[in-house]
N, C-alpha and C positions, 0 to 999 in steps of 0.2 A: 503493499500499500503505500501511497505517496500522498502528501499534503501539497496540491499546485496552489501556488500564489501569484495572482497576475495584478499588478497595478496599471489600470487603465487610465493613460493620460487625457484622452479625448472622452470626456463623459458623453457626448451626442453619440457615441458608438455602442453604448451598453446594451441597447437592445439586439443588436446585430452580434454582440459578443454572447449574450445569452442563448441567442438561436445557434451560434457555432457551438456553444457547450451541449446543447439538446442534440444537435445534428452528431456531436462526437459520442452521444450516450453518456454524458456526465448527468446522472440523476438530480443533482442538487448542488447549490452553492450558496455561499453566503457575501452578501455584497455590504461593504463598509465604505462609509463617506470617508476620505483621507485627505490629508494636505502634506504637501513637500516641505521638507526642512528649509530649503533655500527660501520659498515664500514666506514661511512661519517666521524666518529670521529677519528677513527685509522688512515685513509689515508689523511684526510684532514686538521686535526687540530694537529700540532707540539705537543702539551701538552699530546696528547694520543698515540704518535707514538710507544711507548713501547708495546703496545698491539696489533701489528702486528702479533706476532707469535701466540697469543692466537686467533686471528681471522682466522689463516690459516684453509682452507678447507670450510670455509663458503662462500656461495655464494654471491659475492658483489651486484648483483642487482636483483631487483623483477619485476614482473607484477602485477600491482593494477588493478583488473578488477572490474566496478561498473554497476548496472543494478537497474534501478527501476522495482519492482516485483509488477503488480497489484493484481494477484491472490496469496494470502498468503500460500494456499495450496502447492505452487510449491516450497517452500521453502524447506521442509523436501525432497523432490525428489533432488533438487540440492545439499543438504548436502549429501545425500546417493552416489549420482554418483560422486562428488568430493572426497568423502573418497575413492571410488573405483578407480580413477584416480590417484590421489595423494598419497595415503596410508593414515594411520590413522591421521586426522588433530590434534588429541590430542598428537601427538607426535612431539619434536621440529624439525624444518627444513622443515616440509611439507608446512605449509602455515598458514595463518588466515583467518577466515571467521566470519562475523557477520553482522546483521542487524540493522538499524535505521528506526524508523517510518518515514514515509513521509505524511504529512498532507496536501500537495497542489503539483500539478504537472500539467504543462499545455505545449503543444507542443509535448508530447510524445504519447499520445493516442487519439483516436478519441474522440471528444465530443459528450457525450450523450445528446440527445433533450429530 
């Protein structure tokens, strides 16, 4: 099992991202409103206020989508679909996608007897 974490920089693509998750047979995900550190420091910490001009054009808020993926063969499918929906994730400003191993999960999948 893997925990898939995707930070979507373009909030307007959220519906298409959710459609990609469904197409990849990802049964559920949690969507969290998030904010990048650069935006927070620039606008909330006076010491960094001079960076506002540098941050112009950057989207202040993101959507962080997390999902436990039981079948690891699903990961490449999700990666391919997200690259199609969001653009090349290796380019700045599109998003960040990574996985973390999950060694225990209860309450998400039916218990196997």
